[in-house]
N, C-alpha and C positions, 0 to 999 in steps of 0.2 A: 509599520507592521501591526497587525491586529493584536489585541491583548491576549487572546486565546493561544497564540503561538508562543508567547513568552511565559505563560502561566502553564507550567507542565502538568499540574494536578487537574486543571480544568480540561486540558487536552486529553489526559488519561481517561477522565470521566466520559468525555464525548465519545472517544473511541469505544468504550465499553457499551455505551447506549446504542450506538449504531450497529455494532456487531450483534448485540442481543436482539434488536428489533428487526434487523435486515439480513445480516450475514448467516446467522444460525438457521433461520427459516429457509433461506436460500439453498443451503447445502442439505437440510435435514431430510429432503425427499430422496437423497442419494445415499445417505449413510445415517444409521441410527446412532444417535449421540447418548451415551450412558455413562455412568461413572467409571466403566472399564475402558472408555475411549481414551486414547493418547493424542495429544495436540501439541504441534510445534508451531511457534510463530518465528519466522525468519525476518530479522530487521525489526525487532519488536518494540525498540525504544523502551518506554516504561511498561510495556506490555498491557496496556489498556484493553487491547482486543482479546487477550486471554481471560479476562476477569469473568465474562458470562460463562466460559467453559469451565473455570474453576468453580464458579457458583454451583455448576451442575455436578461437581465432584470429579470431573476428568483430571487426569494427569497431564499437567501442562508444563512445556519447557519453552523458554523464550531465549533467542540469541541475538545479540546486537553488538556492533563493534565499538559502541560508546560505553565506556566504563561509568561515566556519570549518569547516563540515562538508566543503565542497569541498577545502579545504587539508589536512584530515585524510586524505581519500580519496587525494589525491596522494601523501602520505607512505606510506599503506598499500599503494599499488600501485608504489611507486618501484622495486622490484627485480623486478617481474613481467617475464618474457621477452617478453610482447607489449605492453609499456607504450606502444610507438609507435602502437599500434591504438586507444588510449584517449584520449579528450578529456573533461575534467571542467570544466564552465562554472558559474560562480556568476552567475546571472542570473534575473530574473523571466521566465517562460515567455512572457508577453505582449509582452516587449521584444525578442525575437529577430526581426530584420528579415526575414532571407532564410533560412528554416529548410530544412535538408537533409530529404529524404524517406527513410523508413526501412522496412525489411522488418518489423521488430518494435518495438513500443513497449511498455514495461512500467512499471506503477505498482503497487507493493505497499505497502499500509498508507499511502496517500497521499491518496486522493480524499476520505476523511472529514475531512481537515484544510483542505480548499480552499473558500474562499467562492465562491458563484456557480457551482456545479458545471455548470450548464447552459452558461455562457459558456466554461467550461474544456473541456468535451467538444467544443463547436464549434471551439475553438482547436486541439485535438488532431489534427483532421482535416488541418490544414495540414502535419503532419509524417509523414503516412502515404503510402506508395506505394499506387497504385490497388489492388494485390492484397496490401497489407500487413495485418497483425494487431495487435490491441492487447490485451495481457493486463492485466486489472484484478483485483487481489486486495484485499479490504477487510473490516474487522469491521463488520457492520451495527449500527446504533445500539441496538437492543433487546436484544443479546446480553448475557450477565452482566457483561462488562467493556467494553461499547461506549463507555463514557465515558473509557476509559483511566485509571480510577481507580487501577490498579496503580502509576501514576507518583506517587501522593501519599506524603508522608513518614509520615503517621499509619499505624501498625502495623495497626490494626484495619480502618480504612476503605480502606486500599490492598488488602485482601483481601476486601472486602465486595461481593458482586455486586448488581447491579440498581439501587442507590440513586441512580445517575445520571440516571434517568428521571423523577424527581420534577420539580415545576415549577421553572423557572429561579431565580425568587427564593428559594424554599426551599433549592435547591441551593447557591446562592452563601452564603446564611446559614449553612448547615451547613459549608461549607468554612471559613468564618470561625471558626465555633464550635470546630472541631477544630484550629485553630492553623496552617493553612496560610498561606504567605506571600502577599503581594499578587501577586507574579509568578506563582506556581503557580496562584492562583485565577483570574487573567486567562487563563493558558494553558488551564485546564480549562474555562472559560466559552467560549473560542474553539472548542474541540471540541465543546461543546454546541450553539453557534450554527451550525456547519458540518455537524453530524450528517447521516447519510444512511442511509436504510432500503433494504432490497431492492426494494420497490415503487417507490420514488422513483427509484432508479437505473434501474430498468426503463423508467420513464417518460421519464427523460432520455435514454436511449439511443434510444428511439423517436422522440422529438421532434427528435433531431439526426441521424436517418437512419442509425443503425447497425444492422447485422444481428448477432444473437447467434449465434455459431457453436458455442459450447459454454458450458455453465454448470453448476456444482456448488456445492451448499450443504453445508457441512461442520459436523457436530455437534462434531468435535474438529479444530480448525485444524491444517493441516500444521506450521505454526510450532511447535505444542506439543511436537513430538517433540524438537527441540533445546532448548527451554525447560524442559520438565518430564518428558521421557521418555515421553509418551503417544503411541501410534500414531494417525495420523489416521483418522477415521471420518466417512463421508458420512452426512447426514441421510436416513434412510429411515423407512418405516412410515407410521402414521396421521398423525404430526405433520408430515411434509413435505406433505401435501395440505391442510392448514388454513392459509391465507395468513397471517392475522395471528398466530395462535399459534405457527407455525413460527419467527417472527422471534426469539422469545426463546430459541430453542435452535439458532440458527445462529451459530457463533462465527467463521466466515469464508465469504465468497462468492468463487468463482473465476468470471471471466468472460473468454471470448475473443470479441472483436468485430472486425467489419470496417465500414468506412465505405462506405455505398452512394453511388452517384453521384446 
């Protein structure tokens, strides 16, 4: 496992850097971001992605099912000058009874972890203003590390691309063979079971009456700049025009969508 995954403050800081440098500019040609803007992050963890919005004076709400990560987030933001504009909630998104409507919803590296993404995207409509937008950033399943195998403790297999796409039974057996813990194996199998591809997300958005306002497939994920010092690169050329083959060379998809009436 990489140290950055166990150091939650470092991960929080990396999220904020990427969102400030790439996500906010990506969406700001579609919506003006001002102190009056309201922002919701679903699956926020410690809510590092909300920090740049909070820095701008926006009202920010983060929801995550993990109480521990929500408590971490409150500690990380404790000295922020706009702390009163922030609300962090430890709750299942389906349990919120009277959701506020937001100008912007953001989910980064979240949807690939959620069971029944069709139901989830239908639920997200309840949180959107009529002219609101939803930014989704995710690593498609077929990319070199779409199984999040970088989280493994094994030195070789945590750096080995593509092996996560083998059949589930073989995958579980391999994880046992290399000595991963039962907890880790169960976590990796959850990712396997909730995996999402570009084409599947496109279908889910269409079935739930979302319009895609903007979409970019990245050869080098913008996250990689803070992780590895690699400059982001969009997927271009012949690979981008071959639907199935392109999936193996997209490390991140960026979408901005709006719910149709």
